[in-house]
VMD Tcl script that builds the backbone (N, CA, C; Angstrom):
set m [mol new atoms 360]
animate dup $m
set s [atomselect $m all]
$s set {name element resname resid chain x y z} {
  {N N MET 1 A -121.022 -109.105 107.894}
  {CA C MET 1 A -122.332 -109.011 107.447}
  {C C MET 1 A -122.885 -107.498 107.906}
  {N N THR 2 A -123.780 -107.042 106.796}
  {CA C THR 2 A -123.935 -105.604 106.815}
  {C C THR 2 A -125.336 -105.598 107.065}
  {N N GLU 3 A -125.654 -104.267 108.033}
  {CA C GLU 3 A -127.209 -103.838 108.113}
  {C C GLU 3 A -128.213 -103.919 107.487}
  {N N GLY 4 A -129.126 -104.604 107.830}
  {CA C GLY 4 A -130.280 -104.785 106.719}
  {C C GLY 4 A -129.813 -106.219 105.375}
  {N N SER 5 A -128.990 -107.172 105.584}
  {CA C SER 5 A -128.466 -107.961 104.836}
  {C C SER 5 A -129.114 -108.991 105.057}
  {N N GLY 6 A -129.946 -109.561 106.178}
  {CA C GLY 6 A -130.929 -110.573 106.236}
  {C C GLY 6 A -129.866 -111.530 106.579}
  {N N GLY 7 A -128.563 -111.441 106.931}
  {CA C GLY 7 A -127.693 -112.727 107.340}
  {C C GLY 7 A -128.346 -113.368 108.854}
  {N N ARG 8 A -127.900 -114.574 108.882}
  {CA C ARG 8 A -128.274 -115.201 109.980}
  {C C ARG 8 A -127.209 -116.231 110.755}
  {N N VAL 9 A -127.202 -115.806 111.967}
  {CA C VAL 9 A -125.654 -117.036 112.243}
  {C C VAL 9 A -126.568 -118.241 112.845}
  {N N ASP 10 A -126.291 -119.328 112.814}
  {CA C ASP 10 A -126.830 -120.559 113.200}
  {C C ASP 10 A -126.004 -120.686 114.724}
  {N N ARG 11 A -124.684 -120.775 114.784}
  {CA C ARG 11 A -124.130 -121.390 115.719}
  {C C ARG 11 A -122.708 -120.741 115.981}
  {N N ILE 12 A -122.383 -120.263 116.833}
  {CA C ILE 12 A -121.097 -119.790 117.149}
  {C C ILE 12 A -120.551 -120.562 118.609}
  {N N THR 13 A -119.393 -121.061 118.396}
  {CA C THR 13 A -118.652 -122.095 119.242}
  {C C THR 13 A -117.509 -121.409 119.510}
  {N N ARG 14 A -117.181 -121.654 120.822}
  {CA C ARG 14 A -115.685 -121.090 121.327}
  {C C ARG 14 A -115.224 -119.840 120.840}
  {N N SER 15 A -116.333 -118.754 120.938}
  {CA C SER 15 A -115.735 -117.279 120.572}
  {C C SER 15 A -116.405 -116.381 121.454}
  {N N ALA 16 A -115.991 -115.308 121.641}
  {CA C ALA 16 A -116.591 -114.117 122.212}
  {C C ALA 16 A -117.304 -113.201 121.080}
  {N N VAL 17 A -118.909 -112.764 121.208}
  {CA C VAL 17 A -119.336 -112.061 120.347}
  {C C VAL 17 A -119.888 -110.826 120.732}
  {N N ASN 18 A -119.960 -109.979 120.205}
  {CA C ASN 18 A -120.307 -108.460 120.611}
  {C C ASN 18 A -121.483 -108.367 119.882}
  {N N PHE 19 A -122.805 -107.476 120.226}
  {CA C PHE 19 A -123.619 -107.185 119.685}
  {C C PHE 19 A -123.783 -105.563 119.844}
  {N N GLY 20 A -124.057 -104.489 119.268}
  {CA C GLY 20 A -124.423 -103.396 119.393}
  {C C GLY 20 A -123.223 -102.637 119.662}
  {N N ASP 21 A -123.597 -101.070 119.732}
  {CA C ASP 21 A -122.517 -100.105 119.884}
  {C C ASP 21 A -121.670 -100.108 121.123}
  {N N HIS 22 A -122.145 -100.652 121.968}
  {CA C HIS 22 A -121.526 -100.213 123.211}
  {C C HIS 22 A -121.631 -101.476 124.223}
  {N N GLY 23 A -121.754 -102.597 123.578}
  {CA C GLY 23 A -121.609 -104.000 123.821}
  {C C GLY 23 A -120.113 -104.240 124.131}
  {N N THR 24 A -119.520 -105.355 125.116}
  {CA C THR 24 A -118.604 -105.982 124.990}
  {C C THR 24 A -118.565 -107.273 124.955}
  {N N ALA 25 A -117.315 -108.108 124.295}
  {CA C ALA 25 A -117.332 -109.370 124.512}
  {C C ALA 25 A -116.320 -110.093 125.432}
  {N N ASN 26 A -117.017 -111.141 126.124}
  {CA C ASN 26 A -116.273 -111.854 126.934}
  {C C ASN 26 A -115.990 -113.612 126.677}
  {N N TYR 27 A -115.108 -113.995 126.832}
  {CA C TYR 27 A -114.708 -115.488 126.421}
  {C C TYR 27 A -114.529 -116.163 127.480}
  {N N HIS 28 A -115.253 -117.355 128.288}
  {CA C HIS 28 A -114.862 -118.091 129.403}
  {C C HIS 28 A -115.349 -119.419 129.082}
  {N N GLU 29 A -114.080 -120.273 128.785}
  {CA C GLU 29 A -114.355 -121.306 128.524}
  {C C GLU 29 A -114.607 -122.443 129.649}
  {N N ALA 30 A -115.655 -123.333 129.987}
  {CA C ALA 30 A -115.616 -124.065 131.005}
  {C C ALA 30 A -114.503 -124.903 131.605}
  {N N PRO 31 A -114.054 -125.590 132.490}
  {CA C PRO 31 A -113.062 -126.312 133.253}
  {C C PRO 31 A -113.680 -127.576 132.644}
  {N N PRO 32 A -112.755 -128.328 132.468}
  {CA C PRO 32 A -113.226 -129.672 131.793}
  {C C PRO 32 A -113.842 -130.404 133.210}
  {N N ALA 33 A -114.884 -131.237 132.703}
  {CA C ALA 33 A -115.653 -131.961 133.891}
  {C C ALA 33 A -114.739 -132.516 135.263}
  {N N ALA 34 A -114.920 -132.458 136.414}
  {CA C ALA 34 A -114.185 -132.968 137.420}
  {C C ALA 34 A -113.998 -134.260 137.643}
  {N N GLY 35 A -112.994 -134.976 137.878}
  {CA C GLY 35 A -113.548 -136.208 138.438}
  {C C GLY 35 A -113.212 -137.308 137.144}
  {N N ALA 36 A -112.828 -136.851 136.037}
  {CA C ALA 36 A -112.773 -137.667 135.090}
  {C C ALA 36 A -110.898 -138.446 135.289}
  {N N ASP 37 A -111.240 -139.501 135.383}
  {CA C ASP 37 A -109.751 -140.233 135.522}
  {C C ASP 37 A -109.169 -140.501 134.206}
  {N N GLU 38 A -107.954 -141.276 134.093}
  {CA C GLU 38 A -107.366 -141.786 132.854}
  {C C GLU 38 A -108.284 -143.024 132.421}
  {N N THR 39 A -108.808 -143.604 133.058}
  {CA C THR 39 A -109.590 -144.835 132.091}
  {C C THR 39 A -110.697 -143.940 131.360}
  {N N THR 40 A -111.405 -143.268 132.480}
  {CA C THR 40 A -112.623 -142.794 131.948}
  {C C THR 40 A -112.349 -141.804 130.939}
  {N N GLU 41 A -110.893 -141.264 131.087}
  {CA C GLU 41 A -110.884 -140.654 129.792}
  {C C GLU 41 A -110.306 -140.703 128.528}
  {N N ALA 42 A -109.689 -142.407 128.641}
  {CA C ALA 42 A -109.731 -143.454 127.693}
  {C C ALA 42 A -111.243 -143.843 126.976}
  {N N LEU 43 A -112.053 -144.294 128.096}
  {CA C LEU 43 A -113.433 -144.699 127.324}
  {C C LEU 43 A -113.954 -143.386 126.344}
  {N N LEU 44 A -113.713 -142.101 127.090}
  {CA C LEU 44 A -114.386 -140.943 126.444}
  {C C LEU 44 A -113.771 -140.874 124.862}
  {N N GLU 45 A -112.722 -141.096 124.696}
  {CA C GLU 45 A -111.879 -141.070 123.576}
  {C C GLU 45 A -112.205 -142.313 122.954}
  {N N ALA 46 A -112.389 -143.383 123.468}
  {CA C ALA 46 A -112.504 -144.612 122.418}
  {C C ALA 46 A -114.129 -144.501 122.134}
  {N N VAL 47 A -115.050 -143.863 123.052}
  {CA C VAL 47 A -116.776 -143.608 122.565}
  {C C VAL 47 A -116.955 -142.453 121.336}
  {N N ARG 48 A -115.887 -141.724 121.312}
  {CA C ARG 48 A -115.874 -140.209 120.451}
  {C C ARG 48 A -115.021 -141.134 118.843}
  {N N THR 49 A -114.298 -141.985 118.982}
  {CA C THR 49 A -113.824 -142.678 117.983}
  {C C THR 49 A -114.666 -143.430 117.198}
  {N N LEU 50 A -115.430 -144.615 118.347}
  {CA C LEU 50 A -116.278 -145.362 117.655}
  {C C LEU 50 A -117.228 -144.884 116.916}
  {N N ARG 51 A -118.196 -143.651 117.353}
  {CA C ARG 51 A -119.365 -143.041 116.715}
  {C C ARG 51 A -118.708 -142.332 115.347}
  {N N ASP 52 A -117.515 -141.760 115.519}
  {CA C ASP 52 A -116.832 -141.562 114.340}
  {C C ASP 52 A -116.797 -142.566 113.326}
  {N N HIS 53 A -116.505 -143.915 113.446}
  {CA C HIS 53 A -116.560 -144.860 112.615}
  {C C HIS 53 A -117.541 -145.442 112.231}
  {N N LEU 54 A -118.838 -145.393 113.127}
  {CA C LEU 54 A -119.941 -145.920 112.741}
  {C C LEU 54 A -120.618 -145.179 111.627}
  {N N ARG 55 A -120.088 -143.921 111.695}
  {CA C ARG 55 A -120.725 -143.229 110.577}
  {C C ARG 55 A -120.344 -143.564 109.246}
  {N N LEU 56 A -119.020 -144.168 108.941}
  {CA C LEU 56 A -118.472 -145.005 107.925}
  {C C LEU 56 A -119.165 -146.305 107.510}
  {N N LEU 57 A -120.301 -146.775 108.270}
  {CA C LEU 57 A -121.094 -147.958 107.956}
  {C C LEU 57 A -122.540 -147.732 107.681}
  {N N THR 58 A -123.149 -148.644 106.605}
  {CA C THR 58 A -124.537 -148.773 106.369}
  {C C THR 58 A -125.107 -148.601 107.953}
  {N N GLU 59 A -126.251 -147.615 107.474}
  {CA C GLU 59 A -127.223 -147.552 108.868}
  {C C GLU 59 A -128.137 -148.618 109.133}
  {N N THR 60 A -128.017 -149.355 110.265}
  {CA C THR 60 A -129.143 -150.144 110.825}
  {C C THR 60 A -129.979 -150.051 112.142}
  {N N ASP 61 A -130.835 -150.345 112.499}
  {CA C ASP 61 A -131.287 -150.335 114.042}
  {C C ASP 61 A -130.219 -150.535 114.901}
  {N N ASP 62 A -129.396 -151.721 114.639}
  {CA C ASP 62 A -128.420 -151.708 115.885}
  {C C ASP 62 A -127.345 -151.033 116.122}
  {N N THR 63 A -126.758 -150.073 114.427}
  {CA C THR 63 A -126.092 -149.294 114.819}
  {C C THR 63 A -126.617 -147.849 115.057}
  {N N THR 64 A -127.673 -147.729 115.108}
  {CA C THR 64 A -128.338 -146.527 115.379}
  {C C THR 64 A -128.838 -146.390 116.783}
  {N N GLY 65 A -129.175 -147.754 117.172}
  {CA C GLY 65 A -129.376 -147.875 118.796}
  {C C GLY 65 A -127.821 -147.602 119.449}
  {N N LEU 66 A -126.609 -148.330 118.674}
  {CA C LEU 66 A -125.381 -148.161 119.611}
  {C C LEU 66 A -124.904 -146.876 119.524}
  {N N ASP 67 A -125.126 -145.893 118.506}
  {CA C ASP 67 A -124.685 -144.741 118.323}
  {C C ASP 67 A -125.472 -143.816 119.502}
  {N N GLY 68 A -126.693 -144.233 119.766}
  {CA C GLY 68 A -127.480 -143.375 120.570}
  {C C GLY 68 A -127.190 -143.719 121.854}
  {N N GLU 69 A -126.815 -145.153 122.416}
  {CA C GLU 69 A -126.504 -145.254 123.645}
  {C C GLU 69 A -124.892 -144.718 123.899}
  {N N LEU 70 A -123.909 -144.510 122.632}
  {CA C LEU 70 A -122.654 -144.087 122.908}
  {C C LEU 70 A -122.852 -142.617 123.137}
  {N N ALA 71 A -123.630 -141.725 122.331}
  {CA C ALA 71 A -123.871 -140.185 122.641}
  {C C ALA 71 A -124.293 -140.205 123.896}
  {N N VAL 72 A -124.993 -141.118 124.571}
  {CA C VAL 72 A -125.638 -140.598 126.126}
  {C C VAL 72 A -124.406 -140.862 127.023}
  {N N VAL 73 A -123.699 -141.863 126.880}
  {CA C VAL 73 A -122.185 -141.964 127.252}
  {C C VAL 73 A -121.244 -140.965 127.260}
  {N N GLN 74 A -120.992 -140.456 126.056}
  {CA C GLN 74 A -120.340 -139.319 125.860}
  {C C GLN 74 A -120.472 -137.963 126.787}
  {N N GLY 75 A -121.909 -137.526 126.371}
  {CA C GLY 75 A -122.221 -136.796 127.006}
  {C C GLY 75 A -122.442 -136.740 128.649}
  {N N GLU 76 A -122.521 -137.816 129.261}
  {CA C GLU 76 A -122.832 -138.064 130.832}
  {C C GLU 76 A -121.010 -137.529 130.998}
  {N N ILE 77 A -120.293 -138.176 130.748}
  {CA C ILE 77 A -118.672 -138.179 130.528}
  {C C ILE 77 A -118.477 -136.581 130.758}
  {N N GLU 78 A -118.680 -136.042 129.502}
  {CA C GLU 78 A -118.302 -134.720 128.945}
  {C C GLU 78 A -118.934 -133.837 130.599}
  {N N ARG 79 A -120.300 -134.201 130.953}
  {CA C ARG 79 A -121.046 -133.090 131.671}
  {C C ARG 79 A -120.476 -133.461 133.132}
  {N N THR 80 A -120.258 -134.886 133.754}
  {CA C THR 80 A -119.982 -135.011 134.958}
  {C C THR 80 A -118.472 -135.911 135.098}
  {N N GLY 81 A -117.847 -136.119 134.305}
  {CA C GLY 81 A -116.482 -136.537 134.332}
  {C C GLY 81 A -116.397 -137.976 134.324}
  {N N GLN 82 A -117.713 -138.445 134.351}
  {CA C GLN 82 A -117.804 -139.939 134.591}
  {C C GLN 82 A -119.057 -140.664 133.797}
  {N N ALA 83 A -119.170 -142.007 133.966}
  {CA C ALA 83 A -120.006 -142.703 133.482}
  {C C ALA 83 A -121.044 -143.641 134.492}
  {N N ASP 84 A -122.051 -143.497 134.521}
  {CA C ASP 84 A -123.323 -144.194 135.351}
  {C C ASP 84 A -122.508 -146.123 135.087}
  {N N PRO 85 A -121.921 -146.668 136.024}
  {CA C PRO 85 A -121.868 -148.146 135.999}
  {C C PRO 85 A -123.283 -148.669 135.309}
  {N N ALA 86 A -124.300 -148.490 135.676}
  {CA C ALA 86 A -125.692 -148.955 134.922}
  {C C ALA 86 A -125.567 -148.779 133.335}
  {N N ARG 87 A -125.422 -147.422 133.167}
  {CA C ARG 87 A -125.380 -146.967 131.818}
  {C C ARG 87 A -124.210 -147.876 131.120}
  {N N LEU 88 A -122.807 -147.957 131.520}
  {CA C LEU 88 A -121.988 -148.789 130.633}
  {C C LEU 88 A -122.493 -149.970 130.469}
  {N N GLY 89 A -123.362 -150.835 131.291}
  {CA C GLY 89 A -123.869 -152.114 131.637}
  {C C GLY 89 A -124.800 -151.973 130.036}
  {N N ARG 90 A -125.518 -151.227 129.968}
  {CA C ARG 90 A -126.286 -151.002 128.728}
  {C C ARG 90 A -125.707 -150.510 127.616}
  {N N LEU 91 A -124.716 -150.137 127.720}
  {CA C LEU 91 A -123.823 -149.899 126.747}
  {C C LEU 91 A -122.991 -151.206 126.161}
  {N N ARG 92 A -122.785 -151.994 126.956}
  {CA C ARG 92 A -121.980 -153.370 126.878}
  {C C ARG 92 A -123.044 -154.529 126.433}
  {N N MET 93 A -124.268 -154.228 126.317}
  {CA C MET 93 A -125.247 -154.937 126.009}
  {C C MET 93 A -125.692 -154.415 124.380}
  {N N ARG 94 A -125.700 -152.867 124.402}
  {CA C ARG 94 A -125.881 -152.726 122.808}
  {C C ARG 94 A -124.739 -153.291 122.124}
  {N N LEU 95 A -123.369 -153.131 122.645}
  {CA C LEU 95 A -122.165 -153.437 121.656}
  {C C LEU 95 A -122.559 -154.849 121.277}
  {N N GLU 96 A -123.197 -155.728 122.434}
  {CA C GLU 96 A -123.260 -157.388 121.916}
  {C C GLU 96 A -124.093 -157.143 120.840}
  {N N THR 97 A -125.198 -156.654 121.492}
  {CA C THR 97 A -126.289 -156.636 119.992}
  {C C THR 97 A -125.862 -156.722 118.686}
  {N N ALA 98 A -125.176 -155.277 118.657}
  {CA C ALA 98 A -124.771 -154.925 117.282}
  {C C ALA 98 A -123.254 -155.236 117.086}
  {N N ALA 99 A -122.835 -156.410 117.751}
  {CA C ALA 99 A -121.559 -157.370 117.415}
  {C C ALA 99 A -121.241 -157.313 116.203}
  {N N ALA 100 A -122.355 -157.831 115.218}
  {CA C ALA 100 A -121.808 -158.138 114.147}
  {C C ALA 100 A -121.825 -157.178 112.929}
  {N N ALA 101 A -122.563 -155.977 113.333}
  {CA C ALA 101 A -122.416 -155.028 112.285}
  {C C ALA 101 A -121.225 -154.098 112.546}
  {N N VAL 102 A -120.611 -154.335 113.680}
  {CA C VAL 102 A -119.404 -153.508 113.980}
  {C C VAL 102 A -118.245 -154.337 114.452}
  {N N ALA 103 A -118.325 -155.617 114.327}
  {CA C ALA 103 A -117.328 -156.596 114.249}
  {C C ALA 103 A -116.009 -156.050 113.764}
  {N N GLY 104 A -115.935 -155.460 112.645}
  {CA C GLY 104 A -114.772 -155.117 111.504}
  {C C GLY 104 A -114.071 -153.722 112.150}
  {N N LEU 105 A -114.801 -153.081 113.022}
  {CA C LEU 105 A -114.045 -151.886 113.672}
  {C C LEU 105 A -113.384 -152.139 114.419}
  {N N ALA 106 A -112.134 -152.011 114.633}
  {CA C ALA 106 A -111.446 -151.984 115.755}
  {C C ALA 106 A -111.509 -150.917 116.854}
  {N N SER 107 A -112.216 -149.685 116.870}
  {CA C SER 107 A -112.600 -149.023 117.817}
  {C C SER 107 A -113.682 -149.811 118.721}
  {N N THR 108 A -114.334 -150.633 118.276}
  {CA C THR 108 A -115.385 -151.457 118.954}
  {C C THR 108 A -114.364 -152.183 120.182}
  {N N ALA 109 A -113.621 -152.503 119.810}
  {CA C ALA 109 A -112.637 -153.370 120.721}
  {C C ALA 109 A -112.021 -152.400 121.813}
  {N N ALA 110 A -111.733 -151.438 121.635}
  {CA C ALA 110 A -111.423 -150.208 122.259}
  {C C ALA 110 A -112.463 -149.803 123.390}
  {N N VAL 111 A -113.461 -149.935 123.025}
  {CA C VAL 111 A -114.526 -149.424 123.942}
  {C C VAL 111 A -114.909 -150.567 124.727}
  {N N VAL 112 A -114.799 -151.648 124.158}
  {CA C VAL 112 A -115.165 -153.055 125.273}
  {C C VAL 112 A -114.326 -153.167 126.426}
  {N N GLN 113 A -113.148 -153.064 125.723}
  {CA C GLN 113 A -111.775 -153.034 126.969}
  {C C GLN 113 A -111.629 -152.147 127.842}
  {N N VAL 114 A -112.168 -151.035 127.582}
  {CA C VAL 114 A -112.197 -149.998 128.609}
  {C C VAL 114 A -113.323 -149.990 129.655}
  {N N ILE 115 A -114.674 -150.467 128.835}
  {CA C ILE 115 A -115.433 -150.747 129.566}
  {C C ILE 115 A -115.241 -151.914 130.798}
  {N N ALA 116 A -114.532 -153.064 130.230}
  {CA C ALA 116 A -113.809 -153.874 131.209}
  {C C ALA 116 A -113.121 -153.344 132.477}
  {N N GLN 117 A -112.245 -152.569 132.048}
  {CA C GLN 117 A -111.415 -151.966 133.059}
  {C C GLN 117 A -112.378 -151.325 134.199}
  {N N LEU 118 A -113.411 -150.458 133.698}
  {CA C LEU 118 A -113.950 -149.687 134.406}
  {C C LEU 118 A -114.964 -150.889 135.780}
  {N N ALA 119 A -115.451 -151.402 134.861}
  {CA C ALA 119 A -116.436 -152.636 135.764}
  {C C ALA 119 A -115.216 -153.398 136.536}
  {N N GLY 120 A -114.329 -153.744 136.380}
  {CA C GLY 120 A -113.412 -154.377 137.578}
  {C C GLY 120 A -113.205 -155.885 137.412}
}
mol reanalyze $m
mol bondsrecalc $m
mol representation Tube
mol addrep $m
């Protein structure tokens, strides 16, 4: 981008950027959230996959609500390395509510199975 070009940068991820003549750029990536065990990692992967698959379906109130709950669980695991058991209970209820809408997605079963493992 040249000076005065009026360009705009909307988002930069996983990069180091320098502005100005004497600036420096350093890149530091935060370590993965502490405390994520194998089962929680499996849940995170299953949640991400199901969210991707939900985009293939026609949007309904059930799929929108489910995606919202999945997004909260995903964010919590990414930040803290674990998901609150009460939140997993709410996700399980959302999955039951949206069962008819998402029954054809194999990724739904994966999320339910991992939640069952975490619930004991």
